[in-house]
N, C-alpha and C positions, 0 to 999 in steps of 0.2 A: 405223137406228142402235139401238134396242133392243139385237138382234142387240149389235152392234160395243161398245157399252156391257157388254152383260155378258160377253161374252171379254174385254173389257180386264179387271173385275173378278172372273173367276174367275181371269185368269193372275195379276195382283198376290195370290190367296189363296195361291192355289199357289207361286209364288216365295218369299213372305213364309212361306208355310209352311219350306219349304227350308233360307232363308236361315235363321229363329232355329235352326234343326238346327244348323249350321255354324258361325254365329257366333262361341257358345263354343268350340268346338274351336281356335280359329285360335291359341290363346296356349299347344295345349298341348304336350309333349314329340312330337317325328314319330312316335316309334315305338307312344305313345298316338296318336295323331291320326289314324293308320294302320288303327288296329286297331279303331277304333272306330268312322267310318264305315264301312270293309271292312264292319260288321259291320250297323250301324244308318243306310248313306247310300247306300245301291249302287244308285240309280235313273239310269235313265237311261247308265248304265252310268258311273258319274262315281268317283272316289276322292280323297282330298287331296293326289295326287299331279297329280292334272289341274286341281286347283283352282289351286293351288300354279302351275302352271308359267304358265298363261294364261288366269286368274278371273275375266276375261269372259266365257269359252267355258261356264264355267257357266250364265252366262241363255242362250244359245245353246239349248244342250243341253237346259235343260230348257222350255223353248219349244213345242223341236221332238217332244221327247217327249211333255209338257200336250197337244199340240195338232195333233199332226201327224200320227203315227205308227200310235195306236188301241192299244189291248192286245188280242193276240189271244185265242182261247179256252184257248186253254193256259197263260195267265199270270193274275196277280189285278192287279187295277184298272181291269177293264173297267167299273163305273162313269162310267171316264172316254171313254167311247166318243163317247155324246151331242155331247157339248159338240166331243170331234174332227169329227164329220160336220156338225156347225151350224156350224164354222171352216168348212169345204169348201164347202158350201155358197154361207158370203158369197166366198170365194176365188174358187170356180167366176165369180164375177160379172164379174172383170175390171175392176175399179172402183181396185184397185192396182196400180201395172201396174209394170212393170221388164222389162227383156231377160232371158231365161234364154239364156247361153251354156256349151257344151260342158258340161250335167251327166257326171256322172260316176258309171257304176254301179259296185257291185261284187257278183260275178256266181261261182259255183259253186255246195259244196252248205253245209247248215248243218257244224260242227265243223269245217273248214278253218281257221280264223284270221280271218273275214271281217267277224265284229263287232271284235276288238281292231285290224286294219289300216283301221277306218271309223274309230273312235276315234283311233288316232292323226292318221291323215290330217286329222280337224277344229281339232288344233291349230292348223293354218295358218290365217292373219292368214283369208287369203280363201274360206272354207271351211267350211260348215253343212250337218252331216250328219245324213239322215235314215237310224235302225236300221229297216228291214226297215216302213215305212210301207203296210203294206200297206192301211189303212184307207182312205185319202189315194189309192191307186191303183185301191182297189173302190169309191170316189166318182162314178169317171167310167165304168169297166168292171164293172159288174157277174159277169160269167164269169171271173174271175179269181181267183176263190176259195178254192183249193185246201185249204184246213186247214179250213173250214166256220166260222172265227169269224166271218159278219159277214152268213152265207147260210147255206141246205141246197140251194138251188137247183144244178144241173150249171154244173160249171168247165171251164175248158179248161186244161191243160199246155199246149201251142202258143198264142199268137198269131201273127200274120201279119200284110203290110202293110194286106191287108179290110178288121181288125179293128180298125184308126186311124183312124175319120171325122174329116172336116174340125170339125165342133164338139169333137168330144173331144181331140181331138190344140189346139184354141183351150183348153177347160177346163183342162189337163195345164201349157199354158203359165201360164196365168191362177194355176194350184195353184204352182208351182212359183214364178213370180213373186214372190207377194206372200208366201210363203214367202222368201224371198230380204228381198223389206221389212221383213219382223217382226225378220230376228233379224241385219239389216246385216251381211247379208254379198254377196261375188261368185260363189257355184259352189256348190252345190249338190255332195252327192254322196248317193250313194241306194246302201246295200245290200238287193238283194232277191235272194238267189242263184239266186229262180228262175225269173229273166229269161233264163237260158241260155240256155231251151227258148225265149225273146220276141225274138229278135236284131231279127228283120224288123220286126216289131210298134214294139220301140224305135228303129230307124234312121226307121221312116216321124216317128214322134212326133219327135223330136231327130235331124234328118238330122246333126246337126255333135256329136252321143255320143263321150262317153272312154268302157270298160272298163275293170275290169280283171279277169283270169281269175285268180283264188286258190285252187291246187291243192295237195291234201297227200297224202302216201302213204295209201292204201287204208288199208290194214294202222288205221292213225294217225285214218281219219275214221269209217270202220265201226265199230269197235270204242266209242270216244266216244260215238258218236250213237246204238249201240244201249244204250249206257247211263244216257241220257237218258229215256228214258221210266221205270225204273225210279226216278228220284229224282225227276222232275216231272209223271209220267203222275198222273191221279182216277179215281177212278167220277163222275158226277155226275147220280144218276138211274140211267136209262135209258144214260147215253151212255158211253164210254169217252172219256179225254182223253188223247191223248197224243204222242208225235213225228208220229204219223201221223194226227192231227187229231181228228176226231169220229169216231168208228167205225168206224176206217181207213178214211176216207174220200181221203185222201192216196195211199196206198195202191193201193187199188183204181185210184182215175184216171191214175198210174202206171202203172199194167199194163194198162189198158184203152190207153189211149192214146199210151205211151210205150211199153212192154216188147213188145210186140206188133210194133211197128215193130220193131223192132232188128236188126242186122245177123247178132249174135250167141245173141239172147237169144228173140226171137221162138218157134224153132222149139218151146221148152216156157215158153213165157208165162202157159198156163191150166194147168201144174205151178208158175209159181213163185208164178203167185198166189195159190195156198192155203197158201203160206208163214207160219208162227208162228214162229220163231227173228227175233226183234230185229236181231242180226247177221246173218246172211242177209239180211234186207229192209233193211238198209242198204249190202249193199253192191251190192245190183242198184240203188240211187241215187245211186250213187258212179260207178258203172261209166256208166250213161246220160246224170247231169251232166257226166264227163269227156268223153263222147263229142261230146255240144254244144258244150262248150269248147272243145275242138279244131277244132270244124267252124267255134266263130266267130269263132278266131285267126287262120285260115284262107282266112277268107272275108271279111273285112275288118281288113285286117290294119293301118291305119289309124286304128281306132278302140279294136280293144281288145288290151292289152298281156297274155301269158301273166306270173301271177309265182309262182312258188313259194317253199309257207308255210317249208320250210325254208330258202332264201335270206334271207328277209325274218325270219325270228327270232336265224337267226346274223351277221346282215351287214345293220344295220337299215338302217347311214349311207350303204352301197351302195347298197342295195334304191326305198329311202325316195326316194335321187337319181333313180332311173331312174324311178321314179312321175311325181315331180316334172316331170322332162325330157317324157314319153309327155304326163301332162294340163295342158302350159300353165301348171306355177303357178312361182310364184318360189322365190327361198332364202328359211327364213323359219328363225330359229337356235333359235327354242322349240319347233319341230314336230321339227330336228332331236334337243335337246336331251330330249325328249319321249319320241321313239318309241327311240330307243340307252336310257334310265332304262327304258320298259317292254316293250321286245320283248327273248325270252329262248329257247333253243334248252330243248323239252321233249327226256328220249329217246323211246324212239324204243318203241311196242308188239314183241313178238314177235307170231310169225303163227300164228294160230289156226287150226283145220278149219271149210272151210264146206260147202257143198251144194255137190255135185259136179258138177251141173248150172254151176254158178257160177264153177270154178276154169279152163276155157281163156279164156270172158272177165275175167275179172279179172286175169287176169296178161296175157292180153295189151295193156290198158291199164297195166296198171302198167310194162307196158317201154316205151311208149309216152312216158309221160310220166317213162319215164330211173328208177323204182325200180326195177333187176335185183335 
């Protein structure tokens, strides 16, 4: 009871803080409101258009951000993580139950539009969106943390059916059910790109799951990923925190566990592991992620829908309708209004030089994904 009261008090304080920031802006001209919110209030990926379209979703996103997602080592606000884990401990007890039906996962690789897709879909009346809730998953599966946000112990890229034991499955259903009850929603949408390496594992936990495999032109994805560390990477004492987590942890795990078995890259995996170019490392991540995504679509055609980011951005109404039909979501005018307003095409990047060891494998996948 004390824990519940503490969480309620913390929730009230956090939501009150953001509401008091937002309330004075409601009467400002739209252009001023957008500028101020984007500069000072981009918390939980919320901006003024989001609040204006369906204001009740503000509370759902803030509760998701504050109590379920966790803050990774590469971001600010990690002080909130003990609250998140306390919330997970309560949720796992299953005292507040709600049936979890067709949870939907957004798969792929970073910088391919996965976040914006999740934010857009969270506008649906029945959907609650979790943006990379790795603290939630880590509270049940201690070997899933590739970045090193919550542990420095070893982690596994691939998780299989055998890793999802009955007690763990029960805890995940309890947590997702508690989450849906907390945010008054019917369907969980969970953006966790690396789950593309764990489809059998996900299927064991949630047999009726749905997933969107969102993919983007390899040049655009890799160039964007490569620039991320320049902007967000930092040195903390003896540790480097960047796209590859703590001290290159994610890269080392990727090479040791995935690249070493890849049909095209395995012969060179030890050389690849020594790469220092952020672009080349991002190209490698894109290659193997796309390969696993393609396999998932073939293995689970009734569960995994491939969606091309460029189609999503250029034809939002058509693509969102296809996604809703596949995921058994009803029509929602507010969702469509927000999608059309938010999703816009962006110019493609020009090809650049990459390591010769990667060219054949990269172009092979580009062709398979119809990026000729």
